[in-house]
KOLTORVEX-823999 format. One record per residue: x, y, z negated of N, C-alpha, C in turn. Coordinates in steps of 0.2 Angstrom, whole numbers, plus 5000, padded with zeros to 4 digits. Layout:
# residues N
XYZXYZXYZ...
This chain:
# residues 610
572855804277573155744279572655704285572055704283571555674288571555704294571555774295571555804301572255794305572755794301573455774305573455704308573155664304573155594306572655584312572055614311571655614317571955644323572355694323572655724329573155674332573455634328573955584330573555524333573055504330572655454333572355474340572155534341571955554347572455564352573055574350573655584355573855514357573855464353573955394355573455374360572855384359572355364363572355394370572555464370572555494376573155464380573655444377574255414380574155344382573555314380573355244382573855194378574055214372574455164368573955134363573555084366572955054363573155014357573754974358573954934352574154974346574355034347574555074342573955114339573455124343572855154341572455114336572455044337572055004332572255014325572855004323573055004316572955084313573155134317573155194315572355224314571955204319571255224318570955184312571155124311570855084306571055114299571655134298571855174292571455234291571355274296571055334296570355324294570055274297569355264295569255244288569655204285569655194278569755254274570155294276570255364272569655404272569355404278568755444278568155414274568155354274567555324270567655334262568355334260568455344253568555414251568555464256568555534254568055564257567455564255566855594258566855674258567355704254567355774254567655804260568055774264568355794270568055764276567755704275567455674281566855704284566855704290566255734294565955674298565355684300565055634304565355634311565555694314565855694320566555664320566955674315567555644315567555574314567155544310567055474309566855444316566355474319566155444325566655444331567055494331567655494336568155434334568255434328568755374326568455314327567855304326567555234328567555224336567455274340567555274347568255254349568755284346569455264348569555194346569355174340569455104338569155054342568455064344568155014348568355014355568555064358568855064365569555034365569955044360570555014359570554944359570054914355569954844355569754814361569254854365569054834371569554824376570054884376570554884381571054824380571154804374571654754372571254684372570654684375570254624376570154584369570154624364569854594357569154594357568754554361568054564362567654554356567854504352567454494346567454554341568054584340568154644336567754704339567854704346567654764350566854764349566554704350565754714350565454724343565854714338565654734331565654804331566254834333566354904333565854944337565754914343565354954348564554954345564354904342563754904339563654954334564154964330564155024325564155084328564555094333564555154337563955174340563555124343562855144345562355164340562455124334562055144329562155214326562755234326562955304324562755354329562755334335562555384340561855394340561455344339560755354338560555404332560955394327560855434321560955514323561555524327561755584329561255614334560955574338560455594342559755624339559655584333559055604329559155674326559755684324559855754321560055804326560055784333560255834338560855864337561455824336562055844335562355874341562555934341562855974347563555944348563955914343564555884344564555824348564055784348563955724352563955744360563555794361563555814368564255834371564655874366565255894368565755834369565755784365566155734365566055694372565455684374565255644380565455684386565355754386565555794392566255794393566655794387567455794388567655724390567355674388567655604390567055554392567055544399566455504402566455434399566955404397566955334394566655334388566455384385566055384378565355394379565055394385564355404386563955344384563355344383562855284381562955234386562955244393562955194398563655164398564155194397564855164397564855124391564655144385564755104379564355044379563755044382563254984383563654934388563954964393564254924398564854884394565254914391565754884387565454834382564954844379564654804374564354744377564054744383563854694387564454644390564954674391565554634393565754594387565754624382566054594376565554534374564854544375564454484373564554434379564654454385564754404390565354364389565954394386566554354385566554314379566054334374566054284368565454234369565154234375564654184376563954194374563754254374563054274372562754314378562654284384562454324390561754354389561254324384560654354383560654424380561054424375561154494372561454544377561954514381562254564386561654594391561254544393560654564397560254624394560054604388559554654384559954714383560554714382560954784381560954824387561054794393561054834399560354854401559854814399559154824401558854884397559154894391558954954387559055024391559555024396559655084399559155094404558855154405558355174411558655154417558255124422558555104428558855164432558655224431558955284435559655294433559855274426560455294424560955234425560755184428561255124429561655134435562355134434562755144439562855074443563155084449563255014453563654964449564154984445564554944441564054904436563654944433563154914428562654864431562454884437561954844441562254784443562954784445563254724447563354674441563554704435563654664430562954624428562454664428561754644426561554584431561754594438561554544443561954484442562554484440562954424438562754394432562554424427562254394421561554354423561154394427560554354429560654294433561154304438561254254443561554194439562054204435562454144432562154124425561754164422561554144415560854134414560454164418559654154418559454104422559154044419558953994423558254014426558053974431557453974434557354034440556754034443556654084448556654154446556454164440556454234438557154264437557654224435558254254434558554264441558454224446558654234453558354294456557754304454557354364457557654434454557754434447558054484444558754504447559154444448559854454451559854484457559354464462559354494469559154564468558654584464558554654463559154694461559454674457560054714455560654714460560754654464561254664469560954714474560354714476560054764481560254834479560154844472560254914470561054934471561454884470562154894471562254914478561954874483562054884490561754954492561254974489560955044491561455094490561855094485562355144484563055124487563255064487563855034489563754984494563555004501563454944506564054904508564654924506565254884508565454834502564954824497565054774492564954704495565554674498565454614501565254554496565454564490565354514485564554514484564254574483563554574482563154544488563454564494563154534500563154454500563754434498563754354498563354324493563254364487562854334482562154334484561854384487561254384489561054324494561554314499561454264503561454194500561854184495561954124491561254114487560954164485560254164482559754144486559854144493559354124498558954184501559254244500558954304503559054294511558554314515558654304522559254354525559654334529560154364532559954434535559454424539559154484542558954544537558654524532558454574527559154604524559654564522560254594519560554634524560654614531560954664536560554724536559854724536559554784537559654834530559654804525559754834518560454874519560954844521561654864522561654924527561354914533561454954538561055024537560455014533560055074532560255114526560755084522560955124516561255194518561155244514561355314516562055324517562455294512563255304513563555254518563155214521563455154526563855194531564455164532564855194538564555174545564655214550564455194556564955154560564655124566565155094571565555034567565154994563565454934560565054874562565054864568564754804571564954734568565654744566565954684563565554654556565354704553564954694546564354644547563954664553563454624554563654554556564154544559564454474561564654444555564954474550565154454544564554424540564054464539563454444536563154384539563154384546562854324549563254264548563954264547564354214546564154184539564154224534563954204527563254174527562754204530562154174530562154104533562454094539562554024541562853974537563354004533563753964528563253934523562953984520562453964514561853924517561753934523561153894526561353824529561953804527562253734528562453724536562553784539562753774546563453804547563853754544564553774543564953784549564853744555565253754561565053814564564353834564564153894567564453954563564553944557564754004552565554014554565853954555566653964557566654004564566253984568566254014575566154094574565654114570565554184569566154224566566454194561567054224559567654214564567654164568568254164573568154214578567554234580567454294584567754354582567654364575567954424572568754424572568954364571569754354572569954364579569554344584569854344591569754414594569154444592568954504596568954564593569154574587569154634583569854644580569954704578570654724575570654694567570254654565570254624559570754564559571054554565571354484567571854474561571854414559572354384554572254414547571754444545571554474539571554414534571854414528571854364523571154334522570654384520570054354518569654324524569754354530569454324536569754254538570454244537570754174538570454124533570354144526570054104521569354084523568954134525568254114527568254064532568654074537568654024543568853954540569353954537569653894534569153864529568753904525568253874521567653844525567453874530566953854534567053784537567753784540567953714543568053664538568253684532568253624527567653604525567153644524566453624522566153584528566353604534566053564540566353494540566953484538567353424538567853414543568053474546568653474551569253494547569553454544570053464539570753484542570853464548571453484551571453554553570953574556570853644558570853694552570453664547570453704541571153714538571553664538572253674536572653724539572553724546572853774550572753844548572153864547571953934545572153944537571953894533572153914526572953914525573253874528574053874528574253944530573953974536574154034538574054094533573454084530573254134525573754134519573954074517574454064511575154084513575354074520575954094522576054174522575554204524575554274525575454304518574954274514574854304507574954254502575554244500575654184496575354184489575054234487574754244480573954234480573754224486572954214486572754144484572554144477572454084474571754044477571354084480570754054483570954014489571454034493571654004499572053944496572453954491572953894488572453844486571953854482571553804479571253764485570953794490570653764496571153724499571753744500572253714504572453654500572453654494572653594490572253534491571553554492571053504493571153474500571253514505571253494512571953454513572453474510573053434510572953364508572553354503572353284500571953244505571553284509571153254514571453234520572053274522572453254528573053224525573053154527573553114524574253134527574353164532574953184535575253244531574953274526575153334523575353324516575653264515575853244508576453294506576953304510577553344509577353414508576853444512576653514511576253514504575853464502575553464496576053474490576553434491577053434485577353504485577553534491577853604491577353654488576653644489576153694487576153684479576153624477576153614469576753644466577353634469577953664466577853744465577553774471577553844470577053864465576553834464576053854459576353844452576653784451576953774444577453824442577753854447578253904446577953964443577353974444576954034441576854024434576854074430576754074423576054084421575654094426574954104425574554044424573954054420573553994419572854014420572654034426572054044428571653984430570953984431570653924433570853894439571153934444571353914450572053874449572453894445573053864443572953794440572453794435572253724432571953684437571553704442571253664447571753634451572253674454572853644458573153584454573353594448573653544444573253484444572553494443572153434443572053404449572053434455572053404462572653364463573253394460573853354461573853284457573653294451573553224448573053174451572553204454572053164458572453124464572853164467573253134473573753084471574053094464574453044462574152994458573452984458573152934455573252934447573352994444573353004437572753034435572252994435571553024435571353054428571553014423571453044416571753114415572353114417572753184416572453234420572253214426571853264431571253284428570853244424570253264421570353314416570953304412571053354407571253424410571553424416571653494419571053524421570653484425570053514428569553534422569553504416569153524411569353594409570053604408570253674407570053724412570053704418569853754424569153774422568653724421567953734420567853774414568253764408568153804402568253874404568753894408568853964410568353994415568153944419567653964425567153914426566553914422566053864422565753854429565853904434565553904440566053884446566653854444567153844449566853784453566653794459566353744463566853684464567453694467567953644468568153604462568153644456568253604450567753554448567153574449566553524448566553464452566753484459566753424463567353374462567953404460568553364458568353324452568053354447567853324441567453264443566953264447566553214449566953154453567353174457567853124460568253094456568553124451568953094446568553044442567953064440567553014436567352954440567252964447567152904451567752864451568352894452568952854452569052814445568852844440568852814433568252764432567852754437567252714437566752734431566752794430566252824425565652854429565252814432564852834437564252874434564052854428563452894425563652964424564252974421564553044420564653084427564853044432564953074438564353104441563853064440563153084443562953154440563053154433562953224430563353274432563953264434564453314436564153334443564053294448563753314454563053344454562653324449562053364449562153434446562653444442562753514440563053554446563453524450563653564456563153574461562653534461562153534466561753594464561653614458561253674456561653734458562353734458562753794460562853794467562953744471563153744478562753694482562153694483561753644486561953644494562353694496562553694503563253654504563453614499564053574500563853504501564053474507563953404508564253354503564853374500565153334495564753314489564253354488563753344482563353284484563153274490562653224492563153154493563753164496564153114497564353084490564553124485564753104479564153064475563553094475563053054472562852994476562952984482562852924486563352874483564052894483564552844480564352814473564052864469563952834462563352794462562852804466562252764466562352694470562752694475562952634478563352584472563852624469564252584464563852554458563252594457562752564452562252524454562252504461561752464464561052494464561052564464560452594464560352614471560152564475560152574483559552624485559052624481558452674484558752744483559052764477559252824476559852844482560252794483560752804488560452824495559952784497559552794503559252864503559052884497558752954497559253004498559852994495560353044496560553054504560552994507560653004515560153044518559553034516558953074519559053144518559153164511559253234509559853264513560353224514560953254518560753274525560353224528560153244535559653304535559253304530558753364530559153424529559653424525560053484523560553504528560853454532561453474536561253444543560753474546560553444553560953464558561453504558561953524563562653504562562653454557563353434555563353354556563953334559563953264560564153224554564253254549564453214543563853174540563253214540562653174537562453114541562453124548562253074552562753014552563453034551563952974550563852934544563752974538563652944532563052894532562452914535561852874536562052814540562352834546562552774550562952724547563452744543563852694540563452654535562952684531562552654527562152604530561852614536561452564539561852514542562452524544562952474547563152424542563252444536563452404530562852364527562252384530561652354527561552274528561252234524561152164526560552154530560152214531559552204535559652214542559552174547559652174554559352234557558752254555558452314558558852374557559052384550559452444548560152444552560452384553561052374556561052404563560452384567560352404574560252474574559952504569559852574569560452624568560952594566561552634564561852674570561852634576562152664582561752734584561152734583560752794585561052854581561152844575561352904571562052924572562552874574563252884576563252924582562752904587562752934593562553014592562053024588561853094586562453134583562853094579563453134576563953154582564053104586564553124592564253164597563653174597563353224602563453294599563453304592563553364589564353384590564753334589565453344589565753274591565953274598566253214601566953194598567253234595567953224592567953214585567353204582567353194574567553124572568153124569568553064568568153014565567853024559567452974556566952944560566652984564566052954568566352914574566952934576567252894582567452824579567752824573567952764569567352714568566852744566566252704565565952674572565952714577565652694583566152634586566752644585567252584587567052524583566952534577566752474573566052444575565652484577564952454580565052424586565452454591565652424597565952354596566452354592566752294590566252234588565752254583565252214581564852184586564652234591564252214597564552174602565252164601565652124606565952174612565752234612566052284617566752304615567252254614567852274612568252324616568252314623568552354627568352434626567752444625567452504624567752534618567752494613568052514606568752534607569152504611569852514612569952584616569552594621569552654625569452714620568852704617568652764612569252784607569552734604570052744599570652774602570852744608571452764611571452844614570852854616570752924618570752974612570452954606570452994600571153004597571552954597572252954593572653004597572553014603573053054607572953124605572353144603572253214601572253224594571953174590571853174583572253114580572853114579573253054576573053044569572852984567572652974560572752894558573052884552573252824550572652774550572052794549571452744549571352724556571352774560571252754567571752704570572352724568572952674570572852604568572652594562572552534559571952494562571452534563570852504566570952484573571352524577571552504584572052444584572452444579572952384578572552324577572052324572571652264571571352234577571052284581570652264586571152234592571652264593572152234598572452174595572552164589572852094586572352044588571652054587571152004588571151994595571252044599571252034607571852004610572251984605572951944607573351994611573452054609573852104612574352124606574752074604575152094598575652144598575952154603576452214604576152284603575652294607575252354606574952364599574752304596574452314589575052334585575652304585576152314581576352394582576352414588576552484589576052534585575452514585574952564581575052554573575152484571575352474564575952524562576452524566577052564564576852634564576452654568576252724568575852744562575452694560575152714553575652714548576152674548576652674542577052734543577152764549577452824549577152884546576452874545576052924542576052914534575952844533575952824525576352764525576952764522577352704522577052654517576552664513576252614509575552594511575352604518574752594520574652514520574152494516574052424514573852384521573352414524573052384530573552374535573952424536574452414542574952354540575152354533575652304531575252234532574652224530574352164531574252144538574152194542574052184549574752154552575252184550575952154552576052084550575852074544575952004541575551954544574951974546574551934550574851914557575151964560575451944566576051904565576451904560576951864559576751794557576151784553575951724552575651684558575451724563575151694569575751684574576351704572576951694577576951734583576551784583576451834589577051874590577451894584577951934585578651904582578651844584579351814582579251784575578751774572578651744565578751674565578951644559579051574559578451524558577851554557577251514556577051494563576651444563576351414569575751454570575451444576574851474578574251454574574351394571573751364567573751414561574251444559574251484553573851544553573751564560573251614561572651614558572451544557571751534555571651554547572251564544572251584537572251654536572351694542572351764541571651794540571551844537570851864535570551904541570451874547570251904553569451914553569151864550568451864551568051884544567451914545567051924539566451874539566351844533565851794532565151824535564751784539564151804541564151844547564751854550564751894557564751844562564351854567564351804573564951794577565151854579565751854584566451854581566451854575567151844572567651904573567351964574567752014576567852064570567652044564567752094559568452104557568652154554569352164552569452154545570052134543570152124536570052184531569852174525569652224521570052224515570752244515571152234509570952284504571252274498571052324493571452384494571152444494571452504496571852534490572352574492572752604487572352664485572552704479572152764477572152814482572652824486572652874491572252864497571952794498571552774503570852774502570652784495569952774493569552834493569652884488569152934486568952974491569353004495569153064500569053044507569152984509569052964516568352964518568253004523567553014525567252954528567652914531567352854534567252794529567552804523567452754518566952774514566352774516565752794512565552744507565652674508565552624504566152604500566252604494566852584491566852514490566352474489566352404488566352374495566752314495566752274501566152234502565652234497565052194498564652224503564252184506563652214511563252264507562952314510562552364506561852344507561452334502560752314502560352374502559952394507559552454507558852434505558552474501557852454499557352494503556752474503556152504507555952554502555552604504555252654500554752624495554452564497553952534492554352524485554952504486555352494479555152424476554952374480554752314478555352274475555252234470555852204466555752124467556352094467556352024468556351994461556351924460556351894454556851904449557451934452558051944447558052014445557552054447557452124445557852174449558252144455558552194459558052214464558252274467557752304472557752264479557252264482557152224488557552244494557752204498558252224503557852234510557252224510556952234517556752304518556852324524556752404525556152404529555652454527555052464531555252504538554952474543555052504550554752574550554252594547553952664547554552714544554852694539555352734536555852754541556152704545556652724550556452764555555752754557555452804562555452874559555252874553555252944550555952974550556452944548557152964548557352984555557252944560557452964567557053024569556453034568556053094569556353154566556553144559556853194556557453224559557853174561558553194564558453224571557853224574557853254580557453314580557253334574556853404574557253464575
């Protein structure tokens, strides 16, 4: 009976009916244990192999790792007795070799949350017997599970072993560059690999693009990938479009990022990486609310629940100001994929929206260890420190951002706005230098243009501010620029032009508070046929306390859609920002001092010019 049952179990396994193999092999195993007269070590071993592999194929990892441990113990016993049957089994079925069994056991350990055991299982194999698949798993385990420099060094060695045999492993290339390995070294390793195909110049450009991306040179990275899209036969490949969109999104050019990512989603509607990034970009581009709703509807129609699906749900809740619910969704995303970068950033932003700043700092610190090449990390930490009135740490975040993103206008704009909102007159005067540096890098960078217009308005150069904004809105229409331009024109007694820009802002966002307040101010002043007298204009919030020229714009309470992600709204609070000196002196109330040391600003200016 046992022989007949064994033949049927073997047939089920050969036909890959794994769910049927599990009960049949379990029954046969019990029979063999209870009837030692007919049981042989070879038959028991094969039954154990079928049962362990069936559990593995059915993703029953906890059961599988217990079975696989027993299999490896039995295999060692058979090796000790030099069983000829063992050699025959492994020659007939390659998935029953020691390397394959250890790979499966390592996967099981990884899935049940025991990465250290997974690493030790794979390291027990001699280096010469490790296949590229084993080396890649070992590299991932070291990369993601082993803390410190040793883990990164071990991961880099394993990734390099993969590339020596499989030079087209783009994920291994990207991982090496993420670990900080020099792009020239990676390119040399790939091009000198024995099986590397010839005449693939595009691959060197691809490596260069990734190296620039992880080196915080996001605009240069996007240009490298754009050259591949424009000049090679890889044109409009989905992965290439996603890389261009990703680089532009990291750089802060959200409008162009939307174009590339939406093209990728349109051509490849099931690419969840592109969908995830596009959902964030839609949130940042206020004009894309309808498209964001369509994208969310498409995702919710899927019956899948991958990390990317949970992330898109969380992003939609964030857009709808349902922060607590969004946090629940993003927690599910991170439970499934603890290294989901966008999920960590969204979690930090949700916690900021909920005013849980201490937890938000922890969230951004976590993602800083995973993706220090993301500007959003420093920006999020800056928001948290300002909200907690920890101005010295906020100041440090600005300096770190400039040091890390020297070719990006985002860091200089953030620092410029920080200085412009300072109560220190020296710092306020220094703001313009940093904004000019930002515009020198990218003359059309909208947040920098908006800030420069505010600085010109503050200095009394109102006509220059108007010209700057009018030029910008022609090519880059934006509700914040419309309202800022409307405010300046209203103060300059040009009510009809101001009204035109306010209505343009409302055409983008019908609930734009600043535009509505601007229109109401015009009506109070009687400039557009309102019933109020001109004296009523004095009650409108046209001026900001402490400003000499009276040219400040009103600062109404923003709606949820206007707060969290706007690049030019670096400071959430409407209060002036007090920046501390490096000495960290304290006043009698225990708050940090507001006076800024002149040498500090000279050091920062020198840093920005290096």
